[in-house]
C-alpha positions, 0 to 999 in steps of 0.5 A: 125727155128720152122717148125710147129707153133700153127696156122699151127697146127690148119690148119693141125688138122682141115684137119685131123678131116675132113679126113676119117683116120684123127680121127685115126691119132689124137688119135695116136698123143694123146698117142705119146711120143717122137716117133710115133707108128709103121705105123703112120708116113707112114700114115701121109706121105701118107696123105701129098702126097694128092693134098688137103694136107695143105702146113704145113703138106707137109713141116713137112713130106718132111723136116723130122720133124714129131717128131717136129709135135708131140712136137708142138701138145703136147705143144698146149694141143691138146693131153694129156697123162694121166696114168690110175691112173690120169684119173677121172671118172665123175658122173654128172647125176642129181638125179632121180625124185621120181615121175617118172611114167610108160613110159614103151614103151618109155624106151623100145625104148631107151633100144633097142639102147643099144641092137644094134650092138654097143650099142652106138650112139645118142638118141634124145628125143624131144617134147613141154615143160612140157612133161618130156623129161629131167625126161625121159632122166635122168631116162634112163641114170641112168638105163644104167649108169653102162654100161659106166664105164668111167663116165657120163657127163651132161649139161643143154644147156638152149636152151630156154633161151635168150642166150643158153650155147655155145658149147665152154663153154660146151667143157671146162667144159667137158674137166675139168671133163675128167681130163684136167688141166684148163691151158691146155684147148685149147683156140679155139673151134676147139682145144677143140673139137679135144681134147674132141674127142681124149679123148673119142675115147677109153672111154665108156662115157654116155653124156646127152645134156639136153634142146638143142636149135638146131642142131648147138649147139649139133654137136660140143659136139658129140664124134667122135668115136663109144664107147659113148652114147649121149642122147639129149633133145630139144623142137625142132624136131632136124630133121637134126641130125643123130641119132640112135633113134628119140623119140617124147615124148607124154603126159601121158595116163589118167591112168598114169596122175592120178597115178602121182597125187597120187604120188604127192598129196597122194593116199588116197586123189585121191582114195577118189575122182577118177572122180574128179582126172580124171577131174583134169588130163584132165584139165591139158591136161595130161601134166606132168609139169601141173600135177606136179604143181597141185599135189604140190598145193594139197600137200601144201593145205591139206584142199583142196579136189580134187574137189576144184581144179577141180572147179578152173581149169574148167574155161578156162580163169583162168586155166593157172593162176592156173597152177603155184606153186613155180618155176614151171609155165606152162605159163612160159614154153610155153613162152620160145618157143613162144618168139623165134618166129618171128613176122609173125610166132607168129601172125599165132600161135595166129590166128590158135588157133581160129580153133575149134576141136581137129585138123585141115587140111591145108585148114582150116589153110589157110582160117584162115591165109588168105594165100595159102595152100602151105604157110599155110603148111610151117607155120604149119611145122615151128610151129611143129618144134618149138613144139608149134603144134602137127601133129597127121597124115599127113596133120593134125595139132593141139594144146595141150589144154594148148598151145591153151589156151596160144595162145588164151590168147595172142590173147585177145589183138586183138579181131577183128583179132580173130573174123574175123579169126573165122568167116572165119573158120566157113564159110569154114566148112559150105561151105564144108559141103554144097558142100558134101550135094549138091553132095549127091547121094540120100537123105540118100546116101551121096557121098563117098567122104563126108563119108571120109571127115566126118571121118576126119573132122566130130568132128571139124565141130561139134565143129564149130557148138558149136563155131558158137552158142557161137558167135551168128552165128545162120545161120551157126548153122542151115545150119550145122544141115541141111547139116550134119544130114544124115551123122550123122545118117548114122554114128550112131552118135545119141548123137552128132546129138541130140546136133547139132539139139538142138543147131540149133533149139535154134539158129533158135529161136534166129534168129526169124526163126520160119520155121527153128526152126520147121524143126530142132525141127522135126528132133530132135523129129525124133531122140528122138522117142521111148517108153522111150522118148514119153512124151518129143517127144510129147512135141517137136511136140506140140512146132512145132505146136505152131510155125507153127501157129505163121508162119501162113502157113497152109502147115507148120502146115500140114507138122508138123502134118504128122511128129507128126503122124509118132511119134504116130505110132512109139509109138504104137498109130495108132488111134491118128496118123490117126487123125493127118494124116487126118487133114493134108490131108484136109489141102493139099487138100484145098491147092490143093497141089497134091504132098503133098496129095500123101505124106500124103496118103502114111502115112495115109495108114500105119496107116490104116494097123496098125489098120487092115484096109488093103483094105482101106490101099491098096486103099490109096497106089494106090491113092498115086501111081496114083499121083506119076505117074501123076507127073512123080516122079519115086522116089516117086513111088518106095518109095510108093511101099516099103510100099505097099508091106507089106499091100499086104503081110498081105493080103497073096498076096505074088507075088504082094508084091514081084513084088512091091519090085522088081520094087522099086529095079529096080528104085533104081538101075537105079539111083544108090541109094545104100541105097535104093537098100540095103533097098529093098534087105533086105525088099525082104529078110524079105518078102521071109522069111515070105512067106517061113514061111507061106508055109514051103517053102525051095525055099523062104528061099533060095531066102531070103538068096540070097537077104540078101547076096546081101544086105551085098555086098551093105553094104560092098560097103558103108563101113557100117560094122554094117549093113553088120553083121546084114544082114549076120546073117539074111542070115545065119538064112534063109539058116539054115531054108532052110536046115531044110525045105529040111530035113523035105521034105526029 
């Protein structure tokens, strides 16, 4: 009677593979010839005594039929005994692409695996389509192939196809390559895995599993021993796979992108138009696939200049159409991932593409998708796993430029969905900006949380303003300008601020909001103020005066005149500034606007000081102080004192000037206005330095240094390193002056 049949053997083999000692016993069976090697029979007998041992194994052992077990195993092709001369050495790696560039850091990470204790294991290279995963894998495999003398196996698993290659089919191909005759390849997947792992147990083979669909496709193809290296590439993250190195491949650097263009299109053509080559690389999103496509197009069109291609790529609506040559197509590459999404995830993918900015947070995504934040995060993480979204940092998500275009292209069939989602996102950014603006600790002292928020989302909010303008959401543009201009000023983002204010002024004009246009234009003029922009700045104020006349509100015109006077002072024209202030003063007096009159008096006093009329300037400041006291406005009083002090200093009334600044500082400390405190302290430093200079006083130089040091502490608390450095230099200088004065006295 046959003790062990094929079905019974399958049960025994499966149990052995799952047992910690099982792979060793299977390997022993693979080389057995008639009699088992010493000790193996005893090990099998010990395993048969385990409570979970299959009955067939118990029967084999207790009946003394271990030899029969070997015969049945060999008859079912679970092990093959080959002589050394019969063992083939497969060499299946594809040819190395000639246009490989750099990737030094990535190659070094992969090389580090070979420098480990065993120099083997599983390496996963994952990313979105078109980044060059396969190219990198083949490049690395070619480099290290000599370390694996028993051969190299390669398979394209076609993970992005409708029907990926099944593991059983791959195992059959690999077994053929390893020398197993076609007639001896096991019929079932389990049998093929057992034979595959047995054959690789004592061989050093390099295995490249390219373009895997998921972990389930990969696991049956992993050898069981520790002698082989496996390189897996996939569009999915393969997070559930146990690996020695998990490399998420990014796009190329700008320099390497241009270098790839040189290799493909010719270095002379690229060198002749370096700026246009950089534009082409940027339009391609530094994606290797896209760069190979445009490089091939240039190579095949010798009459084209690089600028011709750049001009064609500049239009976002046509860009994906341009990224096609032969069998290379960027759109098709993205489609392979997109079609694997279920309906809900595909809808979310399209809607998320409307969010402006380089990346976005979970809150913005939740608003766009009209879902809770937990649900939005699940969707975002799923898209990251599918390599259709990137995650540059915890809680931040973003599209590659070309994938965003691809998603928006699919959204064109749903214009109402796109518009509604964009409006929700724009309103969200506007509302968040307003919340932080309302929580500001002072006019020029935002809430610390606002600073942190802006550092994360600032660029996105500015892009939101651009998107709002493009879609005619005029009120959102002007709101964003009003809420953000102080934050932008404090961050030194003058270019972005000017762009935002320009957009806001135009948006207000489009909406017929003359007051809003005046406000934004004045803010813009203040940003542009300077000797190099005198003509342009004056033109902006003239525009504001015309708008004020259209509004027909004398108070608006007076307000514009004060700002125009400030510009004239800044440009070194105190006489013209005085005339503007005096006209504004007459208006406020005619309107019986007491606070407005006090505001203008302070500005007018500054122009009089510039003109050398110090006594009259002091009288103006004193009148303004009386108004502030009458209104009970302690903040306005402190502001006036910070200006009055310089007139008192010009009159050499140093004690009074110092007292004025000390009083302002006390008020700003009371209301916890850090910006005001810092300004007062550095003013006190400057005042005492001037005082010391007029008297060659060591004492006042030291006082100046102490005040500057206090200003440094405030700047550090605000996170303004530029200001901290400036006040530190001032403190060091005044301390050196104190030392010099002390030496002179000594």
